[in-house]
C-alpha positions in Angstrom: 0.0 0.0 0.0 1.2 3.5 -0.8 2.2 5.5 2.2 -0.3 8.4 2.4 2.3 10.8 3.9 4.5 10.3 0.7 1.9 10.9 -2.0 -0.3 13.5 -0.3 1.9 15.3 2.2 -0.4 18.3 2.7 -3.7 16.4 3.0 -3.8 12.9 4.5 -0.4 12.7 6.1 -1.9 12.8 9.6 -4.1 9.8 9.0 -3.2 6.5 10.7 -2.8 3.3 8.7 -6.1 2.2 10.2 -8.0 5.3 8.9 -6.4 5.4 5.5 -8.7 4.3 2.6 -6.9 3.4 -0.6 -8.4 4.4 -3.9 -10.0 1.4 -5.5 -9.3 2.6 -9.1 -6.0 2.0 -10.8 -3.9 4.8 -12.1 -4.7 3.8 -15.7 -8.4 3.8 -14.8 -8.1 7.3 -13.3 -6.4 8.6 -16.5 -9.1 7.2 -18.7 -11.8 8.5 -16.4 -10.4 12.0 -16.7 -10.2 11.8 -20.5 -13.8 10.6 -20.7 -15.0 13.3 -18.4 -13.3 16.0 -20.5 -14.8 14.9 -23.8 -18.3 14.2 -22.4 -18.3 17.6 -20.6 -17.2 19.3 -23.9 -19.9 17.5 -25.8 -22.6 18.4 -23.2 -21.6 22.1 -23.1 -22.1 22.3 -26.9 -25.4 20.3 -27.0 -26.9 22.1 -24.0 -25.8 25.6 -25.0 -29.4 26.7 -25.8 -30.6 25.5 -22.4 -27.7 27.4 -20.8 -28.9 30.5 -22.6 -32.5 30.0 -21.5 -31.5 29.5 -17.8 -29.2 32.5 -17.9 -31.9 34.8 -19.2 -34.5 33.5 -16.8 -32.2 34.1 -13.7 -31.2 37.6 -14.9 -34.7 38.7 -15.7 -36.0 37.9 -12.2 -34.0 40.3 -10.2 -31.2 41.7 -12.5 -28.6 40.0 -10.4 -25.8 37.8 -11.7 -26.9 34.6 -13.3 -23.8 32.6 -12.5 -23.0 32.0 -8.8 -19.5 30.9 -7.8 -18.5 29.6 -4.4 -15.2 28.3 -3.0 -15.1 24.6 -2.4 -12.3 22.2 -1.4 -11.3 19.7 -4.1 -8.5 17.2 -4.9 -5.4 17.4 -2.7 -7.3 19.7 -0.4 -7.0 22.6 -2.8 -9.7 25.2 -3.1 -11.5 25.9 -6.4 -14.6 27.8 -7.5 -17.7 25.7 -8.2 -20.1 27.3 -10.7 -23.9 27.2 -10.6 -26.9 29.1 -11.9 -27.9 31.3 -9.0 -31.0 30.0 -7.3 -31.1 32.2 -4.2 -31.7 35.9 -3.5 -28.7 38.2 -3.6 -28.5 38.6 0.2 -29.1 34.9 1.0 -26.0 34.4 3.1 -25.5 37.8 4.6 -25.6 36.1 8.0 -22.9 33.6 7.1 -22.7 30.1 5.6 -25.9 28.0 5.8 -26.6 24.4 4.8 -28.6 23.3 1.8 -31.9 25.1 1.5 -35.1 23.1 1.4 -37.7 23.8 -1.3 -39.8 26.0 1.0 -36.7 28.1 2.0 -37.7 31.8 1.4 -34.1 32.5 0.3 -34.9 30.8 -3.0 -36.0 32.8 -6.0 -39.0 31.6 -8.0 -36.7 30.7 -10.9 -34.2 29.3 -8.5 -36.7 26.9 -7.0 -37.6 25.6 -10.4 -33.9 25.2 -11.4 -33.2 23.3 -8.2 -36.1 21.0 -8.4 -35.0 20.0 -11.9 -31.2 20.1 -11.1 -30.7 22.7 -13.8 -28.8 25.0 -11.4 -25.9 22.6 -11.6 -25.4 22.8 -15.4 -22.5 25.2 -15.1 -20.5 22.5 -13.3 -19.9 21.0 -16.7 -17.3 23.7 -17.0 -15.7 22.5 -13.7 -15.5 19.0 -15.2 -14.0 20.3 -18.4 -11.2 22.1 -16.7 -10.5 19.3 -14.3 -11.7 20.7 -11.0 -14.4 18.1 -10.8 -15.4 14.7 -12.3 -18.9 13.6 -13.2 -18.8 11.0 -10.4 -17.2 11.6 -7.1 -17.8 12.9 -3.6 -19.7 16.2 -3.6 -17.3 19.1 -2.8 -17.8 20.9 0.4 -16.9 24.2 1.9 -14.0 24.5 4.3 -16.3 25.9 6.9 -18.1 22.6 7.1 -15.1 20.3 6.4 -13.5 21.7 9.5 -16.5 20.7 11.6 -16.6 17.2 10.0 -13.0 16.5 10.6 -13.3 17.5 14.3 -15.5 14.4 14.6 -14.1 12.2 11.8 -10.7 12.9 10.4 -11.2 10.2 7.7 -12.7 13.0 5.5 -9.1 13.6 4.4 -9.2 10.4 2.4 -11.5 12.1 -0.1 -8.7 14.5 -1.1 -7.3 11.7 -3.2 -9.9 12.1 -6.0 -11.7 14.8 -7.8 -15.1 15.8 -6.3 -18.1 15.0 -8.5 -21.3 16.5 -10.0 -23.2 13.5 -8.6 -22.2 10.8 -6.2 -23.1 7.4 -4.6 -23.7 9.3 -1.3 -26.1 11.8 -3.0 -28.2 8.9 -4.3 -28.7 7.3 -0.9 -28.2 10.1 1.6 -29.5 13.1 -0.4 -28.2 16.6 0.1 -27.1 17.4 3.6 -28.7 20.0 5.9 -27.1 18.9 9.1 -23.6 17.8 10.2 -25.0 14.4 11.2 -26.1 13.8 7.6 -22.7 14.9 6.4 -21.1 12.3 8.6 -23.4 9.6 7.2 -22.5 10.9 3.7 -18.8 10.5 4.6 -19.3 6.8 5.2 -20.9 6.3 1.8 -18.2 8.4 0.1 -15.4 6.3 1.7 -17.2 3.2 0.5 -17.3 4.6 -3.0 -13.6 5.6 -2.8 -12.6 2.0 -1.8 -14.7 0.3 -4.4 -14.9 2.8 -7.3 -14.5 1.5 -10.8 -15.8 2.2 -14.3 -18.7 -0.2 -13.6 -19.6 1.4 -10.3 -19.5 4.9 -11.9 -21.8 3.8 -14.7 -24.3 2.5 -12.2 -24.2 5.8 -10.3 -24.6 7.8 -13.5 -27.5 5.6 -14.6 -29.3 5.9 -11.2 -28.8 9.6 -11.2 -30.4 9.9 -14.6 -33.4 7.7 -13.6 -33.9 9.8 -10.4 -33.9 13.0 -12.4 -36.3 11.7 -15.0 -38.8 10.5 -12.4 -38.5 13.7 -10.3 -36.9 12.3 -7.2 -35.7 15.0 -4.9 -32.1 14.4 -3.7 
């Protein structure tokens, strides 16, 4: 087994051998996955360009605010990056500081934003994150440092997730949903670590298929 302190000195060097979870995908598999993500993201950006334009105009028309929302998240190797989404909340939504995922009756959501979220259209700009390599299609959902610090106070195994790119969708999202409490985040972590240990092309294909089915049938997650 690779010594985590050698390959990831700034991220998982403090993990014990007992807490370290090794990536289940081979290096060749990771390289092929990245190539596939790049070309599929490029294809989707071209095909869905009209839908991007419609969403952009709809968000802008509602309150004249910016259509694209960016927020710092923590990605591979524990490095920060900006995740992009269509803005679904009012301009002053987080004036009181970071808050966890809004429910559909959250009054911080705009009318257009509520529609975009219910159909997962707000996440379309993440195709750009996949294209440039900040994210993958399948992987643990990226989190803000504000919440990662709280999670790692209770379970330092979160550092294992720094081995791989975060994803647009994930195994944990399918079975744990979006997280609005730290307790749910800790349950999500167990599922993310299971994915990390067992991930493969076949596992990714199943997650992608189930995500598509859930979106088509309107499942909220």
